[in-house]
N, C-alpha and C positions, 0 to 999 in steps of 0.2 A: 612718163612712160607708163603703160598699162600694167597694173598688178597681175601677177601670175597666181591663179587660184590652184591650190594643191590639196589633195585628199590623202589622208593616211588611213590605211586599212589595218586595224588591229584584229586579226582573226585569220581563219576560223579558230575557235577555242579548242584546245586539246590536241590529241594525236590525229593527224590526217588519215583518212581511210585509204587514200590513194592520191597520186598526182592528178588523176582525172577529177577527183572531188575538189582539190584546191583550185584547179582551173575553172571549174564551174562556179566556185565561190568568188574567184577573181572576176569572172564575167559579170556576176551579179553586182559586185562592188564597183566595177567600171561603169555599169549602167547607172547606178545611183550617183557616182561621182560626176559623171558627165551631165546628169540631170541637174546637179547642183552648180554647174558651170566650171568644174575643175578641168584644167588642162594637163594635169599630172597626177597620177595615182602611185603612191609608194606603199609597198607591202613590207613585211618583216624579214628578218634574217632566215635563210633556208626555207622560205615560204613554200616553195613547190612541194617539198618532201616531208616537212617537219624537221625538228632539230635533233631529237634524241634517237639517232639512227644507229650508232655504233658501227659495226662492220658492214651493215646493210647499205651504208652510204656508197660503198664501192659499186654496188649493183644499180643504185638509183641515180648516180651521177651521169650527166649528159654533157656533150660539147656545147660551147656557147651558141653554136648555130644548129642545135639539135631539134628534135620534134617539139619539145616543150616551148622552146623559143619561137618556133613557127606558130604554135597555138596562141602564145601571148601576143605575137604580132597581129594575128587575126582579130583578137579582142581589142587591141589598141586601135587598129584601123576602123573597126566597126563602130567604136564609140568616140573616135576622134580625140583621143587624149594619149599622152605618153604614159608608159608604165615602167616603174622601177621595181624589180622583183629579185628576191634572194633565192639562190639555188646552189646545189653542189655541182661544180663544173669539172668534167673530165678532160684532161689534156694529156694524151699518151697514158702513162702509168700514174701520173700525178692527179690528185683530187684537190681542188681549191674551194674555199668558201667564198662564193662570188655574188656580185650584184650586177645585173644587166639592166640597162635602160633602153627601152624600145620607143621610138618616136610615134607621134600621132598618125603617121602614114604607114606604120608597120616596119620601118627601117630600124636597124640596130644602131644606136647612137654611141654607146659606151659600155665597157665591161671592166669591172674592177675585182681584183682578188684580194681578200682580206690579208693585211700585212702583219697585224698583231693578233696572234692566236691566243685564246683564253683557255686555260685549264687543261687537264690531262686528256679529256675527250678530243678537243680540237687539235692539240699537238700530236695526238696519236694517229688521227685519220686524215688530217689535212696538211697540205704543203703551204707555207706562208707565201703570199704574193711578194713581188720584188719592185713593184711600181706604185708609189704613193699617190702621185698627182694625176688622177684620171678625171677628165672634165668633159662636159658636153654643153651645147647651147640649146635653149628652148625658149622661143618667143622673146628673144633679146636678153634672157637671164642666163648667166654662166652657172651651170650646175657643177658641183664637185661630189665625188663618191667616196664614202668610207663605210665601214661596217662595225657596229657594236663597240667592242673593246677599243678599236682604233680611236674613237672620239674621246675616250677618257685620257688620252695623252695630249697635253696642250700643244706639243710640237706639231702634231699632225694637222690640227685645225688651223694653227697659225700659218703653216706652210700653204694650206689652201687659200687662206685670206690673202697672203702675199702673192699668190699666183692668180688672183682675180676671181676666185670663187665667190659668188653672191648667195647661193642657196646650196647648203651642204646636205646631201641625202645620207642618212645613217640608219638603215634597217638594223634591227637588233633582236637579240634573244636574251634580254636581261632577266635574271632570276631574282626571286626574293632571297635574302633581305637587302638587296642593293638598290632600293628605291631612291637613295640619295642621288643616283646618277641622273634620272630624268627630272627629279625635283629640284636639284641644286646644280650639279655639274654641267648639264647640257645648257641651261640658261646662262651660266657663267661663261661657258665657252663662246656662246653667241655674242655676249657682251664684250669679252676681252679681245676677240678677234674680229668683231664688227661684221657679222654676216648672219644669215638665217640658218637655222639647223632644223631639219625635219627628221624626227626620231620616231621610227615606227617599230613598236615592240610586239612580241608574241604575247599570248595570254593563255591561261589554263595550265594544266599539268601534262607533262610528257615524261614517262619513266620517272627518274629521280628528280626531274626539274619542275619547279613551279615558277611560272613566268609572271612578272609583276605588272604587265600592261603599262598604263600611264604614258602612252604615246603622246607626243607633243610637237608643236611648231614653236620654236623659240626665236625671238626677234633680236636684232642688234641693239635695241634700246633697253634690253633687260626684261622685257615682258614675255609672257607665254600667250600666244595668240589663239591656241586651241589645245585642249587637254582631254584625253580619253580617261575612262575609269579603269577598272580591273578586268572587265569582260570584253566580249567582242564589240567592236565599235568602228564607225567610220567618221572621222572628223575632217572638217573642211575649213581652210583659212587662206588668207591672201599674203603673198610675198610682194611687198610694195617697194619698188626701186626708189621712189621718192623718199620714203621713210629711211631706207638704207643710206642714201646720200646725205640726208640731214643728220642722221646719227653719226656717220663717219666724220662729218664736218665738226660736230660738237665733241665727239669722243676721239681724240687724236692719238690713240695708242699706236696705230700702225705707222704714222708719220713721225712719231716721237721716239721710235726705237733707236738704239745705238748698237748695231750688230757687232761692231769691233769689240765691244765689251763682253760679248757672249760666246766668243770663239771656243771656250772650254766646253760648251754644251755639245759640240759636234766633234 
């Protein structure tokens, strides 16, 4: 099976001046990603608006099928690649921290609402999502969607592996001094659950938050196939179904499980 080339956009750095500015930056990143042969571009958590919004998130939030989604769809179709982007989603009076994936033809493939909210800011302004297993298919690869803190729970990643996810998309807004997450935890999650994890982080400073960067694509064999630094970056790497199959044949964590012994976990 043909590998899927993915690009992770770590940027733009610092506080966005407007949603229009982030859409312009997205179009530029999509152009570069497409030129590098990528079929999927992943941005970071709350990419469209910036992360440190406080009460302003209520005014900036949009429906999943809102005007920004239409703009992303046009960018995806123009450059012939899927785009996964983070944004604040409005649904009635509720605001969700969401990830939407738009297909290469501009159609909406999947929308996920962050289920594990982190810290006082997120729990104050966002409603937690209630559906963990959100998936989509792209070029024969089963995608799964999580956001930031979600991936730090082994249960969430394992649930995706058991549901057939091969590439887990995890846009994030990881702050310093928690660099251990992209450096150690994310590669460990990919290894223990035998899947790829695309971890796209923010960079720069916003309000009281200083984001760590270090976006990466972690592979099921325990390697990191691409790694960004601390600043704005676009990294590209391949998700190889052949490597995934070989790794799962050698590392039999999933088939060696004994679920009856773990009933107390749920």
